[in-house]
N, C-alpha and C positions, 0 to 999 in steps of 0.2 A: 462076377466081380462087381459090376455096377449095382446089382441088387444088394450085395453085402454092404457096399459103400453107402447106399441110401438108408439101409437099416441102421448102420452105425451112426449116420448123421441124425436120424430120427431119435435114436437113443441119446445122442449128445444133446439134442434140442430139449428132450425131456429133462435131462440133468440141468441144463441151463434154466429151464422154467422153474425147477425146484430151487436152484441157487438164487434166481432173481426174486422169487417169492420170499426167501429168507432175508436177503440183504437190501431189497428196495421195493417194498409193497406200496409205498406212497408215490414212488417215482413212476410216471406213466411212460417214460422213455424206454424202460426195460422190455416191455411187451413187444415193441417194434423190433428190437434186436432178435428176440425169439422168433417172431413171425418171418423175419427176413431170410434166415438160412434155408428153410424148406423151399421158399420161392426161388432162391438162387439155384438150389439143386434141380428143381423142376425146369428152370430156364436152361441150365447146362444140358440136361437130358434132352430137352426139345431141340436145342441147337445141334447136338451130336446126331440125333435122329434125322434132322433136316439135311445136314451135311452128307450123311450116309446115303440118303435117298437121292440127293442131287448127284453124287458121284456115280451111283448105280445107273441113273437115267442117262448121264453123259456117256458112260461106258456102253450102254445098250445102243444109244443113238449112233455113236462112233462105229460100233460093230455093224450096225445096219447100213450105214453109209458106205463102209468098205465093201 
């Protein structure tokens, strides 16, 4: 499901790039908007992975202590 979501967001970003090229080629602000979303996706994925790893480590440590 996450992979599908990432693919959809990449496709969406490609569409945004095309739209931005059409309606604001002179405006430099547009490119930052396009660059931002993949970065947000990566950050979200990294945060989710970190949380999962922390939860697993805590469960293992608690299991060992008991």
